[in-house]
KETOR-645051 format. One record per atom (N, C-alpha, C, O, CB): residue number from 1; residue in three letters; atom name; x, y, z. Coordinates in steps of 0.1 Angstrom, whole numbers, plus 2048, in hexadecimal, padded with zeros to 3 digits. Atoms other than C-alpha are relative to their C-alpha. Last residue first. Glycine has a CB too. Example, Ala and Ser with C-alpha at 12.3 -4.5 7.8 and 13.67 -1.06 7.14 Angstrom:
2
> k, r, a, east, north, up
> 2, Ser, N, 7F7, 7F5, 800
> 2, Ser, CA, 889, 7F5, 847
> 2, Ser, C, 7F8, 80B, 808
> 2, Ser, O, 7FD, 816, 809
> 2, Ser, CB, 804, 805, 7F2
> 1, Ala, N, 809, 7F4, 800
> 1, Ala, CA, 87B, 7D3, 84E
> 1, Ala, C, 809, 80C, 800
> 1, Ala, O, 813, 80C, 807
> 1, Ala, CB, 7F6, 800, 80C
! end
This chain:
94
> k, r, a, east, north, up
> 94, Unk, N, 807, 80F, 807
> 94, Unk, CA, 9B5, 82A, A26
> 94, Unk, C, 7FB, 7F2, 80D
> 94, Unk, O, 7F6, 7E7, 80A
> 94, Unk, CB, 812, 7F8, 7F2
> 93, Unk, N, 80E, 7FD, 807
> 93, Unk, CA, 9B8, 84E, A33
> 93, Unk, C, 7F9, 7F2, 7F9
> 93, Unk, O, 7EE, 7EF, 7F4
> 93, Unk, CB, 802, 80C, 7F3
> 92, Unk, N, 805, 7FC, 7F5
> 92, Unk, CA, 9D9, 846, A4C
> 92, Unk, C, 7EE, 803, 7F7
> 92, Unk, O, 7E4, 802, 7FE
> 92, Unk, CB, 80A, 80E, 807
> 91, Unk, N, 803, 812, 7F7
> 91, Unk, CA, 9E6, 831, A2E
> 91, Unk, C, 7F8, 806, 80C
> 91, Unk, O, 7EF, 7FE, 80F
> 91, Unk, CB, 812, 7F5, 80A
> 90, Unk, N, 809, 80B, 80C
> 90, Unk, CA, 9E3, 853, A18
> 90, Unk, C, 7FF, 7F4, 806
> 90, Unk, O, 7F5, 7ED, 803
> 90, Unk, CB, 809, 7FB, 7F0
> 89, Unk, N, 811, 7FB, 800
> 89, Unk, CA, 9EE, 86B, A37
> 89, Unk, C, 7F8, 7F3, 7F7
> 89, Unk, O, 7EF, 7EC, 7FA
> 89, Unk, CB, 7FE, 812, 7F6
> 88, Unk, N, 808, 803, 7F5
> 88, Unk, CA, A0E, 853, A35
> 88, Unk, C, 7F5, 806, 803
> 88, Unk, O, 7EC, 7FE, 807
> 88, Unk, CB, 806, 801, 80A
> 87, Unk, N, 803, 810, 801
> 87, Unk, CA, A14, 851, A12
> 87, Unk, C, 7FA, 800, 812
> 87, Unk, O, 7EF, 7FA, 816
> 87, Unk, CB, 813, 7F4, 7FA
> 86, Unk, N, 80E, 802, 808
> 86, Unk, CA, A11, 87D, A11
> 86, Unk, C, 7FE, 7EF, 801
> 86, Unk, O, 7F2, 7ED, 801
> 86, Unk, CB, 802, 805, 7EE
> 85, Unk, N, 80B, 7FD, 7F7
> 85, Unk, CA, A2A, 87F, A30
> 85, Unk, C, 7F3, 7FB, 7F5
> 85, Unk, O, 7E9, 7F4, 7F9
> 85, Unk, CB, 7FF, 813, 805
> 84, Unk, N, 7FE, 807, 7F4
> 84, Unk, CA, A45, 869, A1D
> 84, Unk, C, 7EE, 802, 808
> 84, Unk, O, 7E5, 7FA, 80B
> 84, Unk, CB, 80E, 808, 808
> 83, Unk, N, 809, 80C, 804
> 83, Unk, CA, A3F, 87C, 9FC
> 83, Unk, C, 7FC, 7F7, 80D
> 83, Unk, O, 7F0, 7F4, 80E
> 83, Unk, CB, 808, 7F6, 7F6
> 82, Unk, N, 80E, 802, 806
> 82, Unk, CA, A45, 89B, A10
> 82, Unk, C, 7FA, 7F7, 7FC
> 82, Unk, O, 7EE, 7F5, 7FF
> 82, Unk, CB, 7FE, 806, 7F8
> 81, Unk, N, 80D, 800, 7F3
> 81, Unk, CA, A64, 88D, A1E
> 81, Unk, C, 7F1, 805, 7FF
> 81, Unk, O, 7E8, 7FE, 805
> 81, Unk, CB, 804, 809, 80A
> 80, Unk, N, 805, 812, 7FB
> 80, Unk, CA, A71, 87D, 9FD
> 80, Unk, C, 7F8, 805, 80C
> 80, Unk, O, 7ED, 800, 80F
> 80, Unk, CB, 811, 7F3, 806
> 79, Unk, N, 80F, 808, 80A
> 79, Unk, CA, A6A, 8A3, 9EF
> 79, Unk, C, 800, 7F2, 804
> 79, Unk, O, 7F6, 7EB, 803
> 79, Unk, CB, 800, 801, 7EC
> 78, Unk, N, 80E, 7FA, 7FD
> 78, Unk, CA, A80, 8B5, A0A
> 78, Unk, C, 7F3, 7F5, 7FD
> 78, Unk, O, 7EA, 7F0, 804
> 78, Unk, CB, 7FE, 80D, 7F5
> 77, Unk, N, 805, 800, 7F3
> 77, Unk, CA, A9B, 8A0, A08
> 77, Unk, C, 7F3, 803, 803
> 77, Unk, O, 7EA, 7FC, 808
> 77, Unk, CB, 806, 807, 806
> 76, Unk, N, 805, 811, 802
> 76, Unk, CA, A9B, 8A2, 9E3
> 76, Unk, C, 800, 7FD, 811
> 76, Unk, O, 7F5, 7F9, 813
> 76, Unk, CB, 80E, 7F3, 7F4
> 75, Unk, N, 80F, 804, 80B
> 75, Unk, CA, A9A, 8CA, 9E9
> 75, Unk, C, 7FF, 7F0, 7FC
> 75, Unk, O, 7F5, 7ED, 7F6
> 75, Unk, CB, 802, 80A, 7F0
> 74, Unk, N, 80A, 7FC, 7F3
> 74, Unk, CA, AB8, 8C7, A07
> 74, Unk, C, 7EF, 7FF, 7F9
> 74, Unk, O, 7E6, 7F8, 7FD
> 74, Unk, CB, 805, 815, 805
> 73, Unk, N, 801, 80D, 7F7
> 73, Unk, CA, ACC, 8B5, 9ED
> 73, Unk, C, 7F7, 800, 80A
> 73, Unk, O, 7F1, 7F6, 80F
> 73, Unk, CB, 80C, 7FD, 807
> 72, Unk, N, 807, 80B, 809
> 72, Unk, CA, AC6, 8CF, 9D1
> 72, Unk, C, 800, 7F4, 80C
> 72, Unk, O, 7F7, 7EC, 80B
> 72, Unk, CB, 809, 7FC, 7EF
> 71, Unk, N, 80F, 7FA, 7FC
> 71, Unk, CA, AD0, 8ED, 9F0
> 71, Unk, C, 7F7, 7F4, 7F4
> 71, Unk, O, 7EB, 7F4, 7F5
> 71, Unk, CB, 7FF, 817, 7FB
> 70, Unk, N, 807, 803, 7F4
> 70, Unk, CA, AF2, 8D7, 9F3
> 70, Unk, C, 7EB, 802, 801
> 70, Unk, O, 7E2, 7FC, 806
> 70, Unk, CB, 809, 80A, 80D
> 69, Unk, N, 7FC, 7F6, 7F7
> 69, Unk, CA, AFC, 8D4, 9D1
> 69, Unk, C, 7F9, 7FE, 80C
> 69, Unk, O, 7F1, 7F5, 80D
> 69, Unk, CB, 7FE, 80C, 7FB
> 68, Unk, N, 807, 7F2, 801
> 68, Unk, CA, AF5, 8B7, 9B6
> 68, Unk, C, 806, 809, 80E
> 68, Unk, O, 810, 804, 813
> 68, Unk, CB, 7ED, 7FD, 803
> 67, Unk, N, 800, 7FC, 7F1
> 67, Unk, CA, B0F, 89D, 9AC
> 67, Unk, C, 7F4, 80D, 800
> 67, Unk, O, 7F2, 815, 7F7
> 67, Unk, CB, 811, 808, 806
> 66, Unk, N, 7F5, 7F4, 7FF
> 66, Unk, CA, B05, 88C, 98A
> 66, Unk, C, 800, 806, 814
> 66, Unk, O, 7F9, 802, 81D
> 66, Unk, CB, 7F8, 810, 7F4
> 65, Unk, N, 7F0, 801, 805
> 65, Unk, CA, AF4, 86E, 982
> 65, Unk, C, 80C, 807, 801
> 65, Unk, O, 817, 803, 7FD
> 65, Unk, CB, 801, 801, 7F7
> 64, Unk, N, 7FC, 80E, 7F8
> 64, Unk, CA, AD5, 86E, 99A
> 64, Unk, C, 80E, 7FE, 7FE
> 64, Unk, O, 817, 7FC, 807
> 64, Unk, CB, 7F9, 7F1, 7FB
> 63, Unk, N, 7F3, 7FC, 7F8
> 63, Unk, CA, AD4, 894, 98C
> 63, Unk, C, 801, 7F1, 809
> 63, Unk, O, 807, 7F2, 814
> 63, Unk, CB, 7FD, 810, 80B
> 62, Unk, N, 7F3, 801, 808
> 62, Unk, CA, AC0, 882, 96B
> 62, Unk, C, 80F, 804, 810
> 62, Unk, O, 81A, 800, 811
> 62, Unk, CB, 7FF, 80F, 7F0
> 61, Unk, N, 7FB, 80C, 801
> 61, Unk, CA, AA6, 876, 983
> 61, Unk, C, 811, 804, 7FD
> 61, Unk, O, 81B, 801, 802
> 61, Unk, CB, 7F8, 7F8, 7F5
> 60, Unk, N, 7FB, 804, 7F5
> 60, Unk, CA, A9C, 897, 98E
> 60, Unk, C, 808, 7F2, 801
> 60, Unk, O, 80F, 7EE, 80A
> 60, Unk, CB, 7F7, 800, 80A
> 59, Unk, N, 7F8, 7FA, 7FE
> 59, Unk, CA, A98, 8A1, 968
> 59, Unk, C, 808, 7FE, 80D
> 59, Unk, O, 814, 800, 80D
> 59, Unk, CB, 7FB, 80A, 7FE
> 58, Unk, N, 7F5, 802, 807
> 58, Unk, CA, A84, 885, 964
> 58, Unk, C, 80C, 809, 7FF
> 58, Unk, O, 817, 804, 7FC
> 58, Unk, CB, 7FC, 800, 7F5
> 57, Unk, N, 7FA, 809, 7FF
> 57, Unk, CA, A6E, 889, 981
> 57, Unk, C, 80F, 801, 7F8
> 57, Unk, O, 81A, 804, 7FD
> 57, Unk, CB, 7F8, 7F6, 7FC
> 56, Unk, N, 804, 80E, 807
> 56, Unk, CA, A64, 8A8, 97A
> 56, Unk, C, 808, 7F6, 805
> 56, Unk, O, 814, 7F9, 807
> 56, Unk, CB, 801, 7FF, 7F0
> 55, Unk, N, 7F5, 805, 809
> 55, Unk, CA, A6F, 8CD, 97F
> 55, Unk, C, 7FD, 7F0, 7F8
> 55, Unk, O, 7FE, 7EC, 7EC
> 55, Unk, CB, 80F, 7FF, 80C
> 54, Unk, N, 805, 7F9, 80D
> 54, Unk, CA, A4F, 8DC, 98D
> 54, Unk, C, 80A, 7F8, 7F5
> 54, Unk, O, 807, 7F4, 7EA
> 54, Unk, CB, 803, 813, 801
> 53, Unk, N, 806, 80A, 804
> 53, Unk, CA, A5B, 8C9, 9B0
> 53, Unk, C, 7FA, 801, 7F2
> 53, Unk, O, 7F6, 7F6, 7ED
> 53, Unk, CB, 7F7, 7FE, 80A
> 52, Unk, N, 7FC, 80F, 800
> 52, Unk, CA, A7A, 8DA, 9B0
> 52, Unk, C, 7F2, 7F8, 7FB
> 52, Unk, O, 7F3, 7F1, 7F1
> 52, Unk, CB, 804, 7FB, 811
> 51, Unk, N, 7F7, 801, 80E
> 51, Unk, CA, A6C, 8FB, 9A5
> 51, Unk, C, 803, 7F3, 800
> 51, Unk, O, 801, 7ED, 7F6
> 51, Unk, CB, 80D, 80A, 800
> 50, Unk, N, 80A, 801, 80B
> 50, Unk, CA, A51, 8FB, 9BF
> 50, Unk, C, 807, 7FD, 7F7
> 50, Unk, O, 802, 7F5, 7EF
> 50, Unk, CB, 7F7, 80A, 7FD
> 49, Unk, N, 80C, 80E, 7FD
> 49, Unk, CA, A69, 8F2, 9DB
> 49, Unk, C, 7FB, 7FF, 7F6
> 49, Unk, O, 7FD, 7F4, 7F0
> 49, Unk, CB, 7F4, 801, 80B
> 48, Unk, N, 7F6, 807, 800
> 48, Unk, CA, A81, 912, 9CF
> 48, Unk, C, 7FE, 7F0, 801
> 48, Unk, O, 805, 7E7, 7FB
> 48, Unk, CB, 807, 805, 80A
> 47, Unk, N, 801, 7FE, 810
> 47, Unk, CA, A63, 928, 9CF
> 47, Unk, C, 80A, 7F3, 7FE
> 47, Unk, O, 805, 7EA, 7F7
> 47, Unk, CB, 806, 811, 7F8
> 46, Unk, N, 80B, 803, 804
> 46, Unk, CA, A5D, 91C, 9F4
> 46, Unk, C, 800, 803, 7F1
> 46, Unk, O, 7F8, 7FC, 7EA
> 46, Unk, CB, 7F6, 806, 807
> 45, Unk, N, 800, 810, 7FE
> 45, Unk, CA, A7F, 924, 9FD
> 45, Unk, C, 7F2, 7F8, 7FA
> 45, Unk, O, 7F4, 7EE, 7F5
> 45, Unk, CB, 800, 7FE, 811
> 44, Unk, N, 7FA, 7FD, 809
> 44, Unk, CA, A7A, 94A, 9EE
> 44, Unk, C, 806, 7EE, 7FD
> 44, Unk, O, 80A, 7E9, 7F3
> 44, Unk, CB, 80A, 80E, 803
> 43, Unk, N, 803, 7FE, 80C
> 43, Unk, CA, A5F, 94C, A03
> 43, Unk, C, 806, 7FB, 7F4
> 43, Unk, O, 7FF, 7F6, 7EB
> 43, Unk, CB, 801, 80A, 7FF
> 42, Unk, N, 807, 80C, 800
> 42, Unk, CA, A6F, 93E, A20
> 42, Unk, C, 7F6, 800, 7F2
> 42, Unk, O, 7F3, 7F6, 7EC
> 42, Unk, CB, 7F7, 7FF, 80D
> 41, Unk, N, 7F3, 80D, 7FF
> 41, Unk, CA, A8D, 95B, A1B
> 41, Unk, C, 7F8, 7F1, 7FC
> 41, Unk, O, 7FD, 7E8, 7F5
> 41, Unk, CB, 807, 7FE, 813
> 40, Unk, N, 7FA, 7FF, 80B
> 40, Unk, CA, A71, 973, A16
> 40, Unk, C, 807, 7F2, 7FA
> 40, Unk, O, 805, 7EA, 7F1
> 40, Unk, CB, 808, 80A, 803
> 39, Unk, N, 80B, 804, 809
> 39, Unk, CA, A5F, 96B, A35
> 39, Unk, C, 805, 800, 7F3
> 39, Unk, O, 800, 7F7, 7ED
> 39, Unk, CB, 7F3, 808, 801
> 38, Unk, N, 80B, 7F5, 801
> 38, Unk, CA, A81, 96F, A46
> 38, Unk, C, 7F4, 7F8, 7F5
> 38, Unk, O, 7F5, 7EE, 7ED
> 38, Unk, CB, 808, 811, 7F9
> 37, Unk, N, 804, 7F8, 80E
> 37, Unk, CA, A94, 950, A51
> 37, Unk, C, 7F6, 80B, 7FE
> 37, Unk, O, 7EC, 80B, 805
> 37, Unk, CB, 7FB, 7F7, 7F7
> 36, Unk, N, 80B, 804, 805
> 36, Unk, CA, A9B, 94F, A78
> 36, Unk, C, 7FF, 801, 7F0
> 36, Unk, O, 800, 80D, 7EC
> 36, Unk, CB, 7F5, 806, 806
> 35, Unk, N, 80E, 802, 7F7
> 35, Unk, CA, ABE, 958, A8A
> 35, Unk, C, 7F5, 7F7, 7F4
> 35, Unk, O, 7FA, 7ED, 7EE
> 35, Unk, CB, 7F8, 813, 805
> 34, Unk, N, 7FD, 7FE, 7F2
> 34, Unk, CA, AD5, 962, A6E
> 34, Unk, C, 7F4, 801, 807
> 34, Unk, O, 7EA, 808, 805
> 34, Unk, CB, 807, 80C, 803
> 33, Unk, N, 80A, 7FF, 7F3
> 33, Unk, CA, AD1, 957, A4C
> 33, Unk, C, 807, 804, 810
> 33, Unk, O, 812, 800, 814
> 33, Unk, CB, 7F7, 7F0, 801
> 32, Unk, N, 800, 80E, 7F6
> 32, Unk, CA, AEE, 95B, A31
> 32, Unk, C, 7F7, 806, 80D
> 32, Unk, O, 7F9, 811, 814
> 32, Unk, CB, 814, 7FB, 806
> 31, Unk, N, 809, 7FA, 7F3
> 31, Unk, CA, AE2, 979, A17
> 31, Unk, C, 7FF, 7F5, 80D
> 31, Unk, O, 7F5, 7F3, 813
> 31, Unk, CB, 7EF, 803, 7FC
> 30, Unk, N, 7F6, 7F8, 7FA
> 30, Unk, CA, AFA, 970, 9F9
> 30, Unk, C, 7FC, 809, 80D
> 30, Unk, O, 803, 813, 811
> 30, Unk, CB, 805, 808, 7F6
> 29, Unk, N, 804, 7F6, 807
> 29, Unk, CA, ADE, 95F, 9E3
> 29, Unk, C, 80C, 80A, 806
> 29, Unk, O, 80F, 814, 7FF
> 29, Unk, CB, 7EE, 806, 801
> 28, Unk, N, 7FB, 801, 80F
> 28, Unk, CA, AEF, 93F, 9E9
> 28, Unk, C, 7FC, 80D, 7FA
> 28, Unk, O, 800, 810, 7EF
> 28, Unk, CB, 7F9, 7F4, 7F7
> 27, Unk, N, 7F1, 7FF, 7FF
> 27, Unk, CA, AEB, 946, A11
> 27, Unk, C, 803, 7FE, 7ED
> 27, Unk, O, 80B, 806, 7EA
> 27, Unk, CB, 809, 7F0, 80C
> 26, Unk, N, 7FA, 7EE, 7FE
> 26, Unk, CA, AC8, 950, A0B
> 26, Unk, C, 80F, 800, 7FF
> 26, Unk, O, 816, 809, 7FA
> 26, Unk, CB, 7FC, 808, 812
> 25, Unk, N, 802, 7FC, 80E
> 25, Unk, CA, AC2, 92C, 9F8
> 25, Unk, C, 803, 810, 801
> 25, Unk, O, 806, 818, 7F9
> 25, Unk, CB, 7F0, 7FB, 7FA
> 24, Unk, N, 7F3, 7FE, 80E
> 24, Unk, CA, AD0, 91D, A12
> 24, Unk, C, 7FD, 807, 7F6
> 24, Unk, O, 806, 80A, 7EE
> 24, Unk, CB, 804, 7F4, 7F8
> 23, Unk, N, 7F3, 7FF, 7FD
> 23, Unk, CA, ABE, 926, A31
> 23, Unk, C, 80C, 803, 7F6
> 23, Unk, O, 815, 80B, 7F4
> 23, Unk, CB, 803, 7F6, 806
> 22, Unk, N, 802, 7F3, 7FE
> 22, Unk, CA, A9D, 924, A20
> 22, Unk, C, 812, 808, 803
> 22, Unk, O, 819, 810, 7FD
> 22, Unk, CB, 7F4, 800, 80F
> 21, Unk, N, 801, 7FB, 80B
> 21, Unk, CA, AA5, 903, A1A
> 21, Unk, C, 800, 810, 7FA
> 21, Unk, O, 805, 815, 7F0
> 21, Unk, CB, 7F6, 7FA, 7FD
> 20, Unk, N, 7F2, 7FE, 805
> 20, Unk, CA, AB1, 8FE, A3C
> 20, Unk, C, 7FF, 803, 7F1
> 20, Unk, O, 809, 809, 7EC
> 20, Unk, CB, 809, 7F4, 803
> 19, Unk, N, 7F5, 7F3, 7F7
> 19, Unk, CA, A91, 90C, A49
> 19, Unk, C, 80B, 7FC, 7F9
> 19, Unk, O, 810, 805, 7F2
> 19, Unk, CB, 804, 7FF, 813
> 18, Unk, N, 804, 7F2, 809
> 18, Unk, CA, A7B, 8F6, A2D
> 18, Unk, C, 806, 808, 806
> 18, Unk, O, 80A, 811, 7FE
> 18, Unk, CB, 7F3, 804, 7FF
> 17, Unk, N, 7F4, 7FF, 80E
> 17, Unk, CA, A92, 8D6, A3C
> 17, Unk, C, 7FC, 80C, 7F7
> 17, Unk, O, 803, 810, 7EE
> 17, Unk, CB, 7FF, 7F1, 7F4
> 16, Unk, N, 7EE, 7FD, 7FE
> 16, Unk, CA, A86, 8DD, A60
> 16, Unk, C, 809, 800, 7EF
> 16, Unk, O, 813, 806, 7EB
> 16, Unk, CB, 809, 7F0, 80B
> 15, Unk, N, 7FE, 7F1, 7FB
> 15, Unk, CA, A62, 8E1, A53
> 15, Unk, C, 80D, 801, 805
> 15, Unk, O, 813, 80C, 802
> 15, Unk, CB, 7F6, 804, 80C
> 14, Unk, N, 802, 7F9, 813
> 14, Unk, CA, A66, 8BE, A3C
> 14, Unk, C, 801, 80F, 806
> 14, Unk, O, 809, 817, 800
> 14, Unk, CB, 7EA, 7FC, 7F3
> 13, Unk, N, 7F5, 803, 805
> 13, Unk, CA, A75, 8AF, A63
> 13, Unk, C, 7FF, 804, 7F2
> 13, Unk, O, 809, 802, 7EB
> 13, Unk, CB, 804, 7F4, 802
> 12, Unk, N, 7F4, 7F8, 7FD
> 12, Unk, CA, A59, 8BE, A73
> 12, Unk, C, 80A, 7FB, 7FC
> 12, Unk, O, 811, 803, 802
> 12, Unk, CB, 803, 802, 80D
> 11, Unk, N, 804, 7F2, 805
> 11, Unk, CA, A40, 8AE, A5E
> 11, Unk, C, 809, 806, 805
> 11, Unk, O, 811, 80A, 7FD
> 11, Unk, CB, 7F4, 807, 804
> 10, Unk, N, 7FD, 7F8, 811
> 10, Unk, CA, A51, 88F, A60
> 10, Unk, C, 7FA, 80C, 7FE
> 10, Unk, O, 7FE, 812, 7F4
> 10, Unk, CB, 7FA, 7F9, 7F3
> 9, Unk, N, 7F4, 7FE, 804
> 9, Unk, CA, A4E, 88D, A87
> 9, Unk, C, 807, 804, 7F4
> 9, Unk, O, 80F, 80C, 7F2
> 9, Unk, CB, 804, 7F7, 801
> 8, Unk, N, 7FF, 7F0, 7FA
> 8, Unk, CA, A2B, 897, A89
> 8, Unk, C, 810, 7FF, 7FE
> 8, Unk, O, 816, 808, 7F8
> 8, Unk, CB, 7FA, 804, 813
> 7, Unk, N, 7FF, 7F5, 80A
> 7, Unk, CA, A26, 879, A72
> 7, Unk, C, 806, 80B, 802
> 7, Unk, O, 80C, 811, 7F9
> 7, Unk, CB, 7F6, 804, 7FD
> 6, Unk, N, 7F2, 804, 80B
> 6, Unk, CA, A36, 85E, A8A
> 6, Unk, C, 801, 80C, 7F3
> 6, Unk, O, 80B, 810, 7ED
> 6, Unk, CB, 7FD, 7EE, 7F8
> 5, Unk, N, 7FE, 807, 80D
> 5, Unk, CA, A22, 869, AA5
> 5, Unk, C, 809, 803, 7F7
> 5, Unk, O, 812, 80C, 7F6
> 5, Unk, CB, 7F6, 802, 7F9
> 4, Unk, N, 7FC, 7F9, 80A
> 4, Unk, CA, A2B, 86D, AC7
> 4, Unk, C, 7FD, 7F7, 7F1
> 4, Unk, O, 801, 7EC, 7ED
> 4, Unk, CB, 810, 804, 803
> 3, Unk, N, 806, 802, 80E
> 3, Unk, CA, A19, 85F, AE6
> 3, Unk, C, 808, 80A, 7F6
> 3, Unk, O, 807, 815, 7FA
> 3, Unk, CB, 7F0, 803, 7FF
> 2, Unk, N, 80A, 7F3, 804
> 2, Unk, CA, A2C, 866, B09
> 2, Unk, C, 7FD, 7F9, 7EE
> 2, Unk, O, 805, 7F2, 7E7
> 2, Unk, CB, 80C, 815, 801
> 1, Unk, N, 801, 7FF, 80C
> 1, Unk, CA, A32, 849, B1F
> 1, Unk, C, 7FA, 806, 7F8
> 1, Unk, O, 7EE, 806, 7F8
> 1, Unk, CB, 7FF, 7FA, 7FD
! end
């Protein structure tokens, strides 16, 4: 039986979400991704992620009461995954 670390799986999931965010941002900008996203597309994804995190919980809580689009759902999923990674790392350090 091969040992697998749960944290590694969660980190891989976060990276997959980051890639999907890059693809979605590119698609919404009118330049769909064929193959792997470019560095510029990943940079745009990182900017969207940063903007999502900097909005604050109050604005994000308001979204719970109205429909959100596919990009916002990906960003919310990514934020939850990053939070889970941080919690897992904190537990390991304590």
